[in-house]
N, C-alpha and C positions, 0 to 999 in steps of 0.2 A: 686897757685896750682890748676890744673884742678880737678874737682870732677864731674864725669858723671856716670849716670845710663843708661845703654842700656837695653831696655825691649821689650818683645813681649807679646801682650795681645789680646785675641780674644773677650772675654766677660767681661773683666774689672778686673779680680782678680789680675793679675800681675801689672797692671797699678795702682790699688788701693794701693798695697804694695809699689810701687815706689813713689807714692805721699806722703805716710806717712814717708818714709825715707827722701824724699826731704825736708819736713817740719822740721824734727828733725835735720838732718845732712847737710842741704844746698847743695844738689846735683842737677845738671841739669838733666832733663829727656829727653831721645832721643829714639824714636820709631825705633826699628830695621828694620821694614818693609819699612821704608823710606830711608834706606841706602843701600839696596840690589843692586842698580845699580852702586854704587860707586866701584872704582877699589881697593881702599886701605883705611883702617881705622886705625888710630894710637891710641893705648891704652897707656895712660900716666897719671901720678898722681894717684889719687884714682879712681878706676873704679868698678862699680857694674853691674852685669848682672842678670836680673830677667826674668823668663820664666816659662811657665807651663810644666809639665811632660806629654809627650805623649807616651803611651805604655811603660812606665818605663824608657824612655830616653828623649833626647832633641828633640824639633821640628826641622824639616828639614830646615826651614828658619833660625833658629839659627845656625845650622851647616854652612850654606852658608855664613852667616855674619861672623862667627868666622874664616873661611878660608881666609877672606879678611883682617883680623886684623894683625897688626904689633905692637910689644911691644917696647915702648921707654920710659925709665925712669918711669916705673910702680912701684909705692910705696906701693899700697895696692889694692888687688883684692878680691872682695867678689861676691859670686854667690848664689842666692836663687831660689829654685824651688817651685812653687806653685802646690799643688796637692790635689786631692779629698780624697786620702787614707792616709796612714802613711808615704808615700814617699819612698817606696821600689824602687830600681832601680840603674841605673849606670850613671846618667846625669853628675855628677861632674867629674868622671873619663873621660868621653867623652870630656868634655871641656878642661881638662888638657892635654889630648892627642893631641887635635887639636892645642891648643895654645903653646904646649910644655913648659908649666910653671906650677908652683905650685900655687893653689888657697890658699889665706890666710884664708878666712872664707867662709864656705859653710853650708847651712842649708835648711831644708824643711819647708814650711809654709802651713799648712792645709787651704784649702778653700772649699766652697761649690762646689760639682761636677757639671760639665756641659756637660759631654760626653753622649749625648742623645741616641747614638746607643746602649749603654749598661745599662745606669743608668737613673732612674727617678730623675730629678732635684728637689730641694726643692722649696716650695712656697716662696714668698717674705718674708712672716712673719717668716717662719722657717729659712730662710737665715739670717735675721736680728738677730734672736735668736742665731744662730751659731756664728755670729760675736762678740758676747759678750765674748766668749772664745777665738776666733781667735785674737781679739785685744790685749788680755793679752799676747799671744805668740808673736805678732808683737812688743809689747813694749820691750820684752826681746831682740828680734833681733835688734831693734833700738839702745838699749843701747850697745849691742855688737859692732855694726858698729861704733857708735859714738866714742868708746874708742879703736877702731882698734883691737878688740878681734880676736884671731886665733882659729879656730875650723873646724873639718871635721868629718861628721858622718861616722860610719863604717858599712860595710856590710859583711856578711858571704860569703866566696868565692863561695859556691854552689848556693846561692841565686843570686849572680851577673851573674853566668853562665846561670842560668835559664832565668832571665829577659833579658839577652843579646839576647837570642834566640827569646823571645817574641817581642823584639824591631825590630830585623831583619825581622821577619815575617810581622810586621805592616808596615815597610818601603816598603817592596815589594808590599803590598796591596794598598799603596798610588797611584800606577799607575792606579788602577781601581776605586779609591774612587769616582770619578765624576759620576760613573754609579748609585750610591745609591741616588743621589739627585733628588727629584721630586717636581714639583710645581702644586698646585691644583687651582681650579677656584676662590679662594679667592684673588689671586694675582692681584694687581692693577698696576703692573709694575712701582712702585714708584722709583725703582732704589737704594733703601737703601742697599740691599745685594751687589750690585756692588761697592758701596762706602765703604763698610765694609771689603771687601775681601783684605787680606794683599798681595796677589800675583797677583791681577788683573785677577783672574781666572774666573770671572763671567761676562757675557755680555748679551746684548739683541740682539738676532739673529732671523731675520724673525718674529719679534713681540713676541718672546718667551725668557724667562730667561734661559740661557744655561751655563753649567759648562764645562770648558776645563780640561786638564789633569795635571794641576799644583796645585792641591788641597793640603792644609796643614792639613785638617781635624780639623781646629780650631772650626768649626761649628758656627761661629759668624752669618753666613747668616741664619741658622735655628733658633738659639736661639733668635735673635734680630729682626726677621721679625715681624712687628707690626700687621700683619693680620694672623699669624700662617699659612702662605701659603706654607711653605717649610718643607719637611720631608727628612730624610736621612736613611730610613730603621730602623730596630730594634724597640726599644721602642718609637722612635719619632713618629711612626704611631699610637701608641696605646693610647697616652695621649696628652693633650693639654698644659702641663706645659713646660715652657721654662725658661732659666736662663740668667740674667744680674746682674753683681755686683750692689747691691742696692745703692752704693755710687758714681757710675760712670755714666756719661751721654752718650747717643748715640753719641752726637757730639764729645766727647773725643775719641771715638773708631773709627771714620771714618779715613780711610787711605788716 
């Protein structure tokens, strides 16, 4: 029986959760960003989908992936959204609508926030402190998945309508997201940001790091630049803190 987790991860939070489930429940891990060029993906057996919440909904790259999926002999489907807050939003309803099927188990998993445009990320020490509580919640999720538990978090209708509007506004803004990225004179053109980008949206043009119009706003390029050479507006210009999951290596995040 196939057991596969499809994940999308910018700075490592979703990948970390996927690796924990893999160890406990013996799933294969597959990076969604590496499947986008495929015409069709078959979901069969036991399937997990792990992703970060963006503007209260699913990342655009996950939507692209889901639209390529076909269900065949699917026995158990779980989806887990990693998030910096309590997990308000509509991601699971979005997934069910695209796949036209019911999710067996869905849950939010709090993680340290990495959205530099709005929030100041934690220091590494603070992040490690947070993970003491996060890992307790992960252990509960692992037990649920191991025993094929069924669960779906509920949202008040008014809240879902509000956050649907926020999500639609964010999606419209993605068309201009590339304009917020800037590179300062600390850049050595090491190419790491190019290797990290899940949509191959970053390139070296005329000896300058350049963003195209297919940004996912995962902010891996900003958070993981070893020289703090990239900013994306907002709070990223005001402080030097950046975030990477402390248990995931840069090599694991390269696309």
